[in-house]
KELO-279065 format. One record per residue (C-alpha): residue number from 1; x, y, z. Coordinates in nm, 4 decimals. Example, Ala and Ser with C-alpha at 12.3 -4.5 7.8 and 13.67 -1.06 7.14 Angstrom:
2
    nr          u          v          w
     1     1.2300    -0.4500     0.7800
     2     1.3670    -0.1060     0.7140
// end
This chain:
433
    nr          u          v          w
     1     1.6647     7.5142    -0.9402
     2     1.5071     7.1915    -0.8119
     3     1.6880     7.0585    -0.5089
     4     1.8160     6.7053    -0.5706
     5     1.7406     6.4449    -0.3115
     6     2.0380     6.2137    -0.2491
     7     2.0124     5.8853    -0.0632
     8     2.1986     5.8728     0.2603
     9     2.4864     5.6331     0.2917
    10     2.2988     5.4430     0.5599
    11     2.0297     5.3422     0.3078
    12     2.2803     5.1479     0.0991
    13     2.4441     4.9982     0.4048
    14     2.1073     4.8780     0.5355
    15     2.0243     4.7038     0.2097
    16     2.3677     4.5391     0.2009
    17     2.3255     4.4283     0.5618
    18     1.9908     4.2599     0.4817
    19     2.1503     4.0763     0.1880
    20     2.4442     3.9623     0.4020
    21     2.2495     3.8275     0.6963
    22     1.9513     3.6759     0.5120
    23     2.1157     3.3435     0.4191
    24     2.2320     3.2884     0.7776
    25     1.8756     3.2479     0.9100
    26     1.6951     2.9143     0.9073
    27     1.3283     2.9018     0.8233
    28     1.1240     2.7297     1.0919
    29     0.8131     2.6307     0.9020
    30     0.5822     2.3561     1.0229
    31     0.6468     2.0516     0.8006
    32     0.3802     1.8090     0.9135
    33     0.1225     1.9103     0.6517
    34     0.0560     1.6373     0.3954
    35     0.1075     1.7038     0.0219
    36    -0.2061     1.8434    -0.1442
    37    -0.3552     1.9306     0.1940
    38    -0.6547     2.1694     0.1748
    39    -0.5946     2.5437     0.1763
    40    -0.7244     2.5666     0.5327
    41    -0.4059     2.3909     0.6522
    42    -0.1909     2.6857     0.5355
    43    -0.1581     3.0585     0.5735
    44    -0.2324     3.2132     0.2344
    45    -0.2377     3.5885     0.3005
    46     0.0713     3.8013     0.3485
    47     0.1746     4.1679     0.3532
    48     0.5031     4.3252     0.2556
    49     0.6778     4.6577     0.2965
    50     0.9978     4.7799     0.1380
    51     1.2165     5.0723     0.0406
    52     1.4915     5.1236    -0.2101
    53     1.6322     5.3132    -0.5039
    54     1.4094     5.4546    -0.7798
    55     1.5457     5.6088    -1.1026
    56     1.5200     5.6044    -1.4829
    57     1.8000     5.3574    -1.5351
    58     1.6842     5.0195    -1.6693
    59     1.8446     4.6889    -1.7649
    60     1.6798     4.6888    -2.1095
    61     1.8683     5.0015    -2.2118
    62     1.5621     5.2073    -2.3112
    63     1.6659     5.5607    -2.4161
    64     1.5970     5.8421    -2.1711
    65     1.5104     6.2056    -2.2421
    66     1.7578     6.3180    -1.9763
    67     2.1072     6.1772    -1.9905
    68     2.1882     6.2318    -1.6224
    69     2.0131     6.0017    -1.3763
    70     1.9776     6.0671    -1.0058
    71     1.8668     5.7922    -0.7652
    72     1.5949     5.8753    -0.5192
    73     1.4167     5.6955    -0.2372
    74     1.1219     5.4748    -0.3319
    75     0.8883     5.2790    -0.1078
    76     0.6266     5.0137    -0.1571
    77     0.3614     4.8165     0.0260
    78     0.1679     4.5104    -0.0931
    79    -0.0960     4.2576     0.0061
    80    -0.0667     3.9117    -0.1503
    81    -0.3016     3.6132    -0.1763
    82    -0.1096     3.2886    -0.2324
    83    -0.3308     3.0647    -0.4481
    84    -0.0866     2.7775    -0.4968
    85     0.2669     2.7238    -0.3654
    86     0.3926     2.8653    -0.6958
    87     0.1344     3.1277    -0.7926
    88     0.0000     3.4290    -0.6055
    89    -0.1842     3.7560    -0.6783
    90    -0.0331     4.0738    -0.5330
    91    -0.1942     4.4180    -0.4947
    92     0.0879     4.6754    -0.4552
    93     0.1357     5.0423    -0.3789
    94     0.4533     5.2200    -0.5029
    95     0.5601     5.5772    -0.4342
    96     0.8678     5.7979    -0.4580
    97     1.0329     6.0568    -0.6754
    98     1.2264     6.0670    -1.0038
    99     1.5064     6.3198    -1.0726
   100     1.7247     6.3744    -1.3792
   101     1.8991     6.6334    -1.5879
   102     2.0624     6.7152    -1.9154
   103     2.4344     6.6441    -1.9260
   104     2.6344     6.9666    -1.9610
   105     2.3245     7.1760    -1.8921
   106     2.1299     7.3057    -1.5939
   107     1.8043     7.1779    -1.7401
   108     1.6497     6.9119    -1.5174
   109     1.3265     6.7598    -1.4008
   110     1.1717     6.6297    -1.0801
   111     0.8647     6.4065    -1.0878
   112     0.6755     6.3168    -0.7743
   113     0.5063     5.9761    -0.7684
   114     0.2404     6.0229    -0.4995
   115     0.0945     5.6799    -0.5568
   116     0.0503     5.3861    -0.7867
   117    -0.1687     5.0769    -0.7611
   118    -0.1035     4.7547    -0.9514
   119    -0.2266     4.3974    -0.9507
   120     0.0519     4.1509    -1.0308
   121     0.0973     3.7789    -1.0737
   122     0.3802     3.6481    -0.8580
   123     0.5514     3.3201    -0.9520
   124     0.7845     3.1566    -0.7006
   125     1.0285     2.9502    -0.9058
   126     1.1807     2.7560    -0.6151
   127     0.8467     2.5914    -0.5353
   128     0.8376     2.3915    -0.8584
   129     1.1772     2.2229    -0.8158
   130     1.2093     1.8517    -0.7379
   131     1.5382     1.9066    -0.5565
   132     1.4757     2.2341    -0.3777
   133     1.4281     2.1517    -0.0098
   134     1.2200     2.4594     0.0885
   135     1.5475     2.6335     0.1638
   136     1.6282     2.9914     0.2468
   137     1.6551     3.1373    -0.1037
   138     1.3375     3.1550    -0.3149
   139     1.3682     3.3307    -0.6544
   140     1.0518     3.4786    -0.8050
   141     0.9132     3.6620    -1.1093
   142     0.6245     3.9087    -1.1238
   143     0.4281     4.0972    -1.3887
   144     0.1122     4.3030    -1.3650
   145    -0.0848     4.6091    -1.4675
   146    -0.1902     4.9171    -1.2775
   147    -0.2358     5.2938    -1.2616
   148     0.0363     5.5508    -1.1785
   149    -0.0152     5.9077    -1.0561
   150     0.2709     6.1502    -1.1311
   151     0.3380     6.5238    -1.0996
   152     0.6407     6.6475    -1.3011
   153     0.8250     6.9784    -1.2574
   154     1.0830     7.0891    -1.5141
   155     1.3470     7.3597    -1.5155
   156     1.4440     7.4829    -1.8581
   157     1.6809     7.7767    -1.9201
   158     1.6502     7.8795    -1.5573
   159     1.2692     7.8749    -1.5608
   160     1.0892     7.6268    -1.3388
   161     0.7483     7.5055    -1.4484
   162     0.5064     7.2605    -1.2783
   163     0.3078     7.0581    -1.5310
   164     0.0317     6.9294    -1.3025
   165    -0.0838     6.5880    -1.1852
   166    -0.1717     6.3012    -1.4258
   167    -0.2654     5.9359    -1.3947
   168    -0.1655     5.6778    -1.6538
   169    -0.1621     5.3014    -1.6898
   170     0.1675     5.1221    -1.6394
   171     0.3064     4.7692    -1.6472
   172     0.5342     4.6600    -1.3617
   173     0.7582     4.3568    -1.4176
   174     1.0218     4.2299    -1.1836
   175     1.2342     3.9582    -1.0415
   176     1.4029     3.8969    -0.7114
   177     1.4851     3.6695    -0.4252
   178     1.3131     3.6078    -0.0964
   179     1.5132     3.4838     0.1994
   180     1.3277     3.2922     0.4706
   181     1.4313     3.4071     0.8170
   182     1.1481     3.2550     1.0239
   183     0.8171     3.0754     0.9853
   184     0.6207     3.3040     0.7533
   185     0.8799     3.5883     0.7478
   186     1.0872     3.6606     0.4367
   187     1.3402     3.9271     0.3427
   188     1.2529     4.0486    -0.0078
   189     1.5274     4.1759    -0.2423
   190     1.4081     4.2642    -0.5907
   191     1.4336     4.4632    -0.9080
   192     1.1268     4.6049    -1.0837
   193     1.1057     4.7831    -1.4181
   194     0.7942     4.9924    -1.4881
   195     0.6725     5.0784    -1.8390
   196     0.4383     5.3823    -1.8233
   197     0.1815     5.4505    -2.0938
   198     0.2988     5.8082    -2.1441
   199     0.5980     6.0044    -2.2697
   200     0.5498     6.2927    -2.0245
   201     0.6642     6.1220    -1.7027
   202     0.9812     6.3357    -1.7071
   203     0.7989     6.6522    -1.8201
   204     0.9005     6.6236    -2.1853
   205     0.6376     6.5261    -2.4368
   206     0.7773     6.2568    -2.6679
   207     0.6463     5.9672    -2.8744
   208     0.8281     5.6990    -2.6758
   209     0.7000     5.5521    -2.3488
   210     0.8846     5.6386    -2.0301
   211     1.0426     5.3691    -1.8135
   212     1.1768     5.3754    -1.4589
   213     1.3272     5.1163    -1.2272
   214     1.2896     5.0307    -0.8614
   215     1.5497     4.8303    -0.6699
   216     1.4273     4.7496    -0.3237
   217     1.4722     4.5577    -0.0019
   218     1.1868     4.4716     0.2318
   219     1.0105     4.2255     0.4573
   220     0.7153     3.9957     0.3934
   221     0.4946     3.8727     0.6800
   222     0.2467     3.5852     0.6512
   223    -0.0889     3.6550     0.8189
   224    -0.2898     3.4124     1.0292
   225    -0.2202     3.1230     1.2641
   226     0.1551     3.1075     1.3261
   227     0.1379     2.7311     1.3834
   228     0.0466     2.6783     1.0174
   229     0.3027     2.6923     0.7352
   230     0.2950     2.9672     0.4751
   231     0.1726     2.8343     0.1397
   232     0.4169     3.0571    -0.0497
   233     0.7093     2.8717     0.1064
   234     0.5864     2.5178     0.0287
   235     0.7252     2.2894    -0.2400
   236     0.4608     2.0176    -0.3049
   237     0.6858     1.7970    -0.5171
   238     0.9455     1.7897    -0.2417
   239     0.6681     1.7289     0.0131
   240     0.5666     1.4223    -0.1893
   241     0.9244     1.3017    -0.2003
   242     0.9628     1.3549     0.1739
   243     0.6375     1.1704     0.2464
   244     0.7459     0.8846     0.0202
   245     1.0844     0.8718     0.1917
   246     0.9210     0.8804     0.5368
   247     0.6816     0.5992     0.4395
   248     0.9704     0.4015     0.2917
   249     1.1815     0.4460     0.6038
   250     0.8879     0.3481     0.8246
   251     0.8185     0.0376     0.6162
   252     1.1874    -0.0545     0.6057
   253     1.2113    -0.0197     0.9841
   254     0.8980    -0.2320     1.0289
   255     1.0330    -0.5015     0.7945
   256     1.3659    -0.5005     0.9754
   257     1.1929    -0.5347     1.3124
   258     0.9725    -0.8143     1.1723
   259     1.2778    -0.9946     1.0348
   260     1.4541    -0.9700     1.3707
   261     1.1412    -1.0944     1.5459
   262     1.1134    -1.3861     1.3014
   263     1.4769    -1.4794     1.3580
   264     1.4197    -1.4728     1.7320
   265     1.1085    -1.6903     1.6929
   266     1.2956    -1.9374     1.4724
   267     1.5688    -1.9646     1.7324
   268     1.3101    -2.0132     2.0048
   269     1.1254    -2.2738     1.7983
   270     1.4518    -2.4589     1.7360
   271     1.5028    -2.4747     2.1128
   272     1.1436    -2.5586     2.2006
   273     1.0948    -2.8216     1.9280
   274     1.4309    -2.9997     1.9614
   275     1.3882    -3.3782     1.9955
   276     1.7167    -3.5306     2.1038
   277     1.5917    -3.8888     2.1393
   278     1.3915    -3.8790     1.8148
   279     1.0736    -4.0208     1.9657
   280     0.8545    -3.7446     1.8173
   281     0.8046    -3.5557     2.1463
   282     0.9983    -3.2285     2.1917
   283     1.2488    -3.2056     2.4761
   284     1.0352    -2.9350     2.6319
   285     0.7488    -3.1816     2.6830
   286     0.9451    -3.5104     2.7015
   287     0.9176    -3.6569     3.0508
   288     1.1057    -3.9736     2.9523
   289     1.4175    -3.8569     2.7610
   290     1.6462    -4.1105     2.6066
   291     1.3839    -4.3462     2.4614
   292     1.4667    -4.5308     2.1410
   293     1.3876    -4.3472     1.8204
   294     1.1496    -4.6213     1.7013
   295     0.9787    -4.6673     2.0372
   296     0.6072    -4.6095     2.0595
   297     0.5486    -4.3359     2.3191
   298     0.2606    -4.1397     2.4648
   299     0.2176    -3.7610     2.4582
   300     0.4664    -3.7224     2.7453
   301     0.7365    -3.9166     2.5592
   302     0.7118    -4.2253     2.7780
   303     0.7007    -4.5756     2.6235
   304     0.3572    -4.7274     2.5783
   305     0.2964    -5.0699     2.7387
   306     0.3067    -5.3541     2.4914
   307    -0.0375    -5.4635     2.3840
   308    -0.1125    -5.8238     2.4729
   309    -0.2653    -6.0268     2.1981
   310    -0.5941    -6.1792     2.3089
   311    -0.6558    -6.5074     2.1334
   312    -1.0140    -6.6205     2.1450
   313    -1.0389    -6.9945     2.1798
   314    -1.3142    -7.1303     1.9573
   315    -1.4226    -7.4872     2.0214
   316    -1.6492    -7.6727     1.7843
   317    -1.8386    -7.9418     1.9782
   318    -1.9814    -8.2648     1.8514
   319    -2.3284    -8.1182     1.8861
   320    -2.2241    -7.8287     1.6640
   321    -2.0937    -8.0710     1.4060
   322    -2.4199    -8.2691     1.4233
   323    -2.6236    -7.9514     1.3522
   324    -2.4094    -7.8772     1.0498
   325    -2.4186    -8.2339     0.9213
   326    -2.7969    -8.2353     0.9492
   327    -2.8162    -7.9098     0.7499
   328    -2.5933    -8.0576     0.4790
   329    -2.8001    -8.3727     0.4683
   330    -3.1317    -8.1878     0.4390
   331    -3.0133    -7.9177     0.1956
   332    -3.1987    -7.9379    -0.1362
   333    -3.2247    -7.7008    -0.4380
   334    -3.4637    -7.6825    -0.7274
   335    -3.3378    -7.8680    -1.0321
   336    -3.0522    -7.6807    -1.2064
   337    -3.1260    -7.3727    -0.9903
   338    -2.9849    -7.2008    -0.6792
   339    -3.3265    -7.1822    -0.5117
   340    -3.3323    -7.3531    -0.1709
   341    -3.6310    -7.5729    -0.1113
   342    -3.8399    -7.4943     0.1966
   343    -3.7803    -7.8377     0.3437
   344    -3.4204    -7.7260     0.4099
   345    -3.5156    -7.4174     0.6174
   346    -3.5480    -7.5804     0.9655
   347    -3.1964    -7.7277     0.9630
   348    -3.0479    -7.4059     0.8176
   349    -3.2186    -7.2055     1.0942
   350    -3.0302    -7.4112     1.3499
   351    -2.6989    -7.3359     1.1750
   352    -2.7834    -6.9610     1.1734
   353    -2.8616    -6.9703     1.5468
   354    -2.5314    -7.1460     1.6085
   355    -2.3380    -6.8803     1.4181
   356    -2.5089    -6.5981     1.6103
   357    -2.4707    -6.7493     1.9579
   358    -2.1148    -6.8752     1.9283
   359    -1.9795    -6.6243     1.6760
   360    -1.8436    -6.9029     1.4573
   361    -1.7016    -6.8448     1.1113
   362    -1.8386    -7.0591     0.8289
   363    -1.7034    -7.1589     0.4916
   364    -1.9546    -7.2662     0.2275
   365    -1.8209    -7.4643    -0.0698
   366    -2.0605    -7.5368    -0.3595
   367    -2.0056    -7.8436    -0.5861
   368    -2.1781    -7.9997    -0.8915
   369    -2.1511    -8.3144    -1.1040
   370    -2.0056    -8.3037    -1.4505
   371    -2.3367    -8.2825    -1.6316
   372    -2.3446    -7.9756    -1.8492
   373    -2.0726    -7.7236    -1.9385
   374    -1.7911    -7.6244    -1.7053
   375    -1.8993    -7.2574    -1.7158
   376    -2.2534    -7.3406    -1.6203
   377    -2.1468    -7.5705    -1.3335
   378    -1.8990    -7.3146    -1.1899
   379    -2.1683    -7.0482    -1.1904
   380    -2.4314    -7.2778    -1.0408
   381    -2.2019    -7.3968    -0.7595
   382    -2.1118    -7.0365    -0.6669
   383    -2.4737    -6.9221    -0.6766
   384    -2.5878    -7.2101    -0.4523
   385    -2.3184    -7.1295    -0.1937
   386    -2.4183    -6.7594    -0.2077
   387    -2.7858    -6.8561    -0.1749
   388    -2.7124    -7.0443     0.1505
   389    -2.5094    -6.7468     0.2788
   390    -2.7929    -6.5067     0.2026
   391    -3.0391    -6.7210     0.3905
   392    -2.8162    -6.7461     0.6996
   393    -2.7544    -6.3660     0.6947
   394    -3.1297    -6.3094     0.6767
   395    -3.1544    -6.5023     1.0030
   396    -2.9034    -6.2773     1.1820
   397    -2.5643    -6.4268     1.0962
   398    -2.2675    -6.1933     1.0461
   399    -2.1983    -6.1739     0.6678
   400    -1.8315    -6.0895     0.7274
   401    -1.7829    -6.4265     0.8982
   402    -1.9316    -6.6358     0.6112
   403    -1.7282    -6.7213     0.2997
   404    -1.9079    -6.8598    -0.0085
   405    -1.7078    -7.0275    -0.2866
   406    -1.8076    -7.2332    -0.5912
   407    -1.5898    -7.5187    -0.7246
   408    -1.8210    -7.6664    -0.9898
   409    -1.7341    -8.0290    -1.0827
   410    -1.3640    -7.9948    -0.9940
   411    -1.3791    -8.1675    -0.6508
   412    -1.6033    -8.4768    -0.6865
   413    -1.6434    -8.7153    -0.3934
   414    -1.7990    -8.9946    -0.6035
   415    -1.8030    -9.1187    -0.9614
   416    -2.0072    -8.9248    -1.2126
   417    -2.0677    -9.2453    -1.4107
   418    -2.3693    -9.3408    -1.1979
   419    -2.6799    -9.1555    -1.0869
   420    -2.5917    -9.2165    -0.7227
   421    -2.2407    -9.0762    -0.7711
   422    -2.3656    -8.7671    -0.9488
   423    -2.6196    -8.7126    -0.6676
   424    -2.3404    -8.7243    -0.4093
   425    -2.1321    -8.4773    -0.6044
   426    -2.4166    -8.2189    -0.6119
   427    -2.3619    -8.0726    -0.2615
   428    -2.2718    -7.7660    -0.0460
   429    -2.0151    -7.8308     0.2240
   430    -2.0242    -7.6466     0.5596
   431    -1.7006    -7.5944     0.7543
   432    -1.7129    -7.4345     1.1020
   433    -1.4084    -7.2644     1.2516
// end
């Protein structure tokens, strides 16, 4: 009769104790790593060890060859490479023993599981949540493929028979929860169902595949630099949200500080630039407060002295008048033209010298007789006055102080009925002032 191995009461109590205390720990991971930081900023390797209950019961309800199930101690060890915060590859060892029997009969079996090796994909569901804040509880799923070594012994009708060791492929699939208790340390509580590619796991040869379950509790330890966070406990979408929130808070604080600084500057400017007397100079710089608003002041706010008007006394002497009269008397033009004859140059030179030396102003008024059209006479009188001005300017006179105007036949000084009268009317008048 095969001796049944029964789990001690302390095994169950230990597992319950781990489940009870796990949520009370706070994970102390480093949180200063930026989202999408390179792998070198994280710890990506971890190891795990666990123990628990192993038997042929399963949640899918697969039929067993033996109706009576006995729970035995199972144990496992794994090495995991975390590739992303959500996905990792896990190489795992599982060992233990399976026991069972026929209900109402002494027939039973005992199968040793010396070893198994499987490579599984591990998916951490909590690390793909927008709202999960890298908290304590991290649910996961796993599925893989591996090889299982088993050695069954059966007792039938009082005869015990060992069937020998075999190795078959199997598929482990599981789910569970990890509870973060420290930076890179997790308590692992999980359930794993194992589908074996054989019907002889329990010593009976059947057409259906045998299945067994493993419920376990264990610890996972991240390897490497303890100052770095464990990649398997990171949630990149939450990291992005945290970074966005941190940047937003920083910007909001900066804008608030800038607004307060601007308000302070505005208040200071209002004080510094106040101008109580309205003279255009701020109180801060006004050394003569109280001046009238329309007063002309200097940069210190003090009234400017009133400018005294300097009136230049210009006196036209009799000699000056004689020079001008001589120029008028000697001024001649070509017939019906504005060309000054050369005989007029000497007297005009004296007028130019007078204008330069005494800074006189001069008004030139051109006149004609009534011979010809009004349009022609107006143009000719203007051109003759301008011709005299041009000559005087060429001799150094200031053009801005000479005014040339043409009046045509509108201001005669003699009758146009006689040749002598018409001759008198054809003239250019010079007025000094």
